[in-house]
DRENFI-288392 format. One record per residue (C-alpha): residue number from 0; residue in one letter; x, y, z. Coordinates in nm, 4 decimals, always signed. Layout:
<drenkol nr="NUM" rest="A" px="X" py="Y" pz="Z"/>
...
END
This chain:
<drenkol nr="0" rest="X" px="+0.2778" py="-0.8419" pz="+1.0631"/>
<drenkol nr="1" rest="X" px="+0.0455" py="-1.1151" pz="+0.9532"/>
<drenkol nr="2" rest="X" px="+0.1681" py="-1.3095" pz="+0.6533"/>
<drenkol nr="3" rest="X" px="-0.0324" py="-1.2441" pz="+0.3366"/>
<drenkol nr="4" rest="X" px="+0.0070" py="-1.1316" pz="-0.0218"/>
<drenkol nr="5" rest="X" px="-0.0232" py="-0.7533" pz="-0.0658"/>
<drenkol nr="6" rest="X" px="-0.2259" py="-0.7121" pz="-0.3840"/>
<drenkol nr="7" rest="X" px="-0.2691" py="-0.4270" pz="-0.6268"/>
<drenkol nr="8" rest="X" px="-0.6261" py="-0.3992" pz="-0.4983"/>
<drenkol nr="9" rest="X" px="-0.4930" py="-0.3426" pz="-0.1467"/>
<drenkol nr="10" rest="X" px="-0.2602" py="-0.0708" pz="-0.2731"/>
<drenkol nr="11" rest="X" px="-0.5268" py="+0.1127" pz="-0.4704"/>
<drenkol nr="12" rest="X" px="-0.7778" py="+0.0977" pz="-0.1845"/>
<drenkol nr="13" rest="X" px="-0.5306" py="+0.2051" pz="+0.0831"/>
<drenkol nr="14" rest="X" px="-0.4102" py="+0.4973" pz="-0.1270"/>
<drenkol nr="15" rest="X" px="-0.7693" py="+0.6067" pz="-0.1820"/>
<drenkol nr="16" rest="X" px="-0.8506" py="+0.5905" pz="+0.1906"/>
<drenkol nr="17" rest="X" px="-0.5479" py="+0.8020" pz="+0.2736"/>
<drenkol nr="18" rest="X" px="-0.5979" py="+1.0346" pz="-0.0263"/>
<drenkol nr="19" rest="X" px="-0.2348" py="+0.9792" pz="-0.1217"/>
<drenkol nr="20" rest="X" px="-0.1011" py="+1.0284" pz="-0.4720"/>
<drenkol nr="21" rest="X" px="+0.1199" py="+0.7643" pz="-0.6257"/>
<drenkol nr="22" rest="X" px="+0.4089" py="+1.0055" pz="-0.5745"/>
<drenkol nr="23" rest="X" px="+0.3332" py="+1.0438" pz="-0.2043"/>
<drenkol nr="24" rest="X" px="+0.3163" py="+0.6686" pz="-0.1540"/>
<drenkol nr="25" rest="X" px="+0.6421" py="+0.6255" pz="-0.3434"/>
<drenkol nr="26" rest="X" px="+0.8144" py="+0.8850" pz="-0.1262"/>
<drenkol nr="27" rest="X" px="+0.6849" py="+0.7348" pz="+0.1989"/>
<drenkol nr="28" rest="X" px="+0.7797" py="+0.3825" pz="+0.0889"/>
<drenkol nr="29" rest="X" px="+1.1221" py="+0.4776" pz="-0.0458"/>
<drenkol nr="30" rest="X" px="+1.0518" py="+0.3613" pz="-0.4007"/>
<drenkol nr="31" rest="X" px="+1.0159" py="+0.5427" pz="-0.7323"/>
<drenkol nr="32" rest="X" px="+0.6824" py="+0.6797" pz="-0.8533"/>
<drenkol nr="33" rest="X" px="+0.7182" py="+0.4570" pz="-1.1625"/>
<drenkol nr="34" rest="X" px="+0.7328" py="+0.1523" pz="-0.9352"/>
<drenkol nr="35" rest="X" px="+0.3917" py="+0.2387" pz="-0.7901"/>
<drenkol nr="36" rest="X" px="+0.2465" py="+0.3410" pz="-1.1268"/>
<drenkol nr="37" rest="X" px="+0.3595" py="+0.0254" pz="-1.3049"/>
<drenkol nr="38" rest="X" px="+0.2324" py="-0.1935" pz="-1.0195"/>
<drenkol nr="39" rest="X" px="-0.1091" py="-0.0261" pz="-1.0030"/>
<drenkol nr="40" rest="X" px="-0.1438" py="-0.0478" pz="-1.3817"/>
<drenkol nr="41" rest="X" px="-0.0346" py="-0.4121" pz="-1.3682"/>
<drenkol nr="42" rest="X" px="+0.2590" py="-0.3553" pz="-1.5995"/>
<drenkol nr="43" rest="X" px="+0.5045" py="-0.5140" pz="-1.3549"/>
<drenkol nr="44" rest="X" px="+0.5041" py="-0.7223" pz="-1.0398"/>
<drenkol nr="45" rest="X" px="+0.6990" py="-0.5652" pz="-0.7550"/>
<drenkol nr="46" rest="X" px="+0.9696" py="-0.7398" pz="-0.5592"/>
<drenkol nr="47" rest="X" px="+0.8949" py="-0.8750" pz="-0.2137"/>
<drenkol nr="48" rest="X" px="+1.1098" py="-0.5959" pz="-0.0684"/>
<drenkol nr="49" rest="X" px="+0.9018" py="-0.3318" pz="-0.2479"/>
<drenkol nr="50" rest="X" px="+0.5807" py="-0.4905" pz="-0.1217"/>
<drenkol nr="51" rest="X" px="+0.7176" py="-0.4845" pz="+0.2322"/>
<drenkol nr="52" rest="X" px="+0.8191" py="-0.1174" pz="+0.2060"/>
<drenkol nr="53" rest="X" px="+0.4773" py="-0.0182" pz="+0.0681"/>
<drenkol nr="54" rest="X" px="+0.2944" py="-0.2178" pz="+0.3312"/>
<drenkol nr="55" rest="X" px="+0.5018" py="-0.0629" pz="+0.6087"/>
<drenkol nr="56" rest="X" px="+0.4282" py="+0.2899" pz="+0.4811"/>
<drenkol nr="57" rest="X" px="+0.0559" py="+0.2184" pz="+0.4801"/>
<drenkol nr="58" rest="X" px="+0.0533" py="+0.0517" pz="+0.8211"/>
<drenkol nr="59" rest="X" px="+0.2445" py="+0.3434" pz="+0.9752"/>
<drenkol nr="60" rest="X" px="-0.0376" py="+0.5677" pz="+0.8475"/>
<drenkol nr="61" rest="X" px="-0.3044" py="+0.3537" pz="+1.0176"/>
<drenkol nr="62" rest="X" px="-0.3996" py="+0.1110" pz="+0.7406"/>
<drenkol nr="63" rest="X" px="-0.4903" py="-0.2462" pz="+0.8375"/>
<drenkol nr="64" rest="X" px="-0.5084" py="-0.5098" pz="+0.5648"/>
<drenkol nr="65" rest="X" px="-0.7055" py="-0.8315" pz="+0.5376"/>
<drenkol nr="66" rest="X" px="-0.6678" py="-1.0921" pz="+0.2694"/>
<drenkol nr="67" rest="X" px="-0.8482" py="-1.3794" pz="+0.1129"/>
<drenkol nr="68" rest="X" px="-1.0709" py="-1.3956" pz="-0.1909"/>
<drenkol nr="69" rest="X" px="-1.1938" py="-1.0423" pz="-0.1153"/>
<drenkol nr="70" rest="X" px="-0.8979" py="-0.8274" pz="-0.0098"/>
<drenkol nr="71" rest="X" px="-0.9869" py="-0.5683" pz="+0.2514"/>
<drenkol nr="72" rest="X" px="-0.8424" py="-0.2419" pz="+0.3762"/>
<drenkol nr="73" rest="X" px="-0.9371" py="-0.0406" pz="+0.6844"/>
<drenkol nr="74" rest="X" px="-0.8137" py="+0.2928" pz="+0.8150"/>
<drenkol nr="75" rest="X" px="-0.7804" py="+0.3448" pz="+1.1877"/>
<drenkol nr="76" rest="X" px="-0.7679" py="+0.7214" pz="+1.2214"/>
<drenkol nr="77" rest="X" px="-0.6317" py="+0.7270" pz="+1.5756"/>
<drenkol nr="78" rest="X" px="-0.3066" py="+0.5768" pz="+1.4414"/>
<drenkol nr="79" rest="X" px="-0.2846" py="+0.8191" pz="+1.1520"/>
<drenkol nr="80" rest="X" px="-0.0119" py="+1.0835" pz="+1.1820"/>
<drenkol nr="81" rest="X" px="-0.1146" py="+1.4511" pz="+1.1689"/>
END
């Protein structure tokens, strides 16, 4: 994995591309739904471990992230599980 900061913008965009609910992301990442909700609503900042778990869940579903001043998210459908 390339080293970069997973942002709330990345999370929101990736979830939208995959049409995942916050609950589905939480389940796939092994975190609580409140963790995702509070992060997306910028009420808390997640731990590095949580960020890693969320990123891994997205990448396993075919999401590729880019970073910089304009965070980017792409979905590669051939990697997406059925």
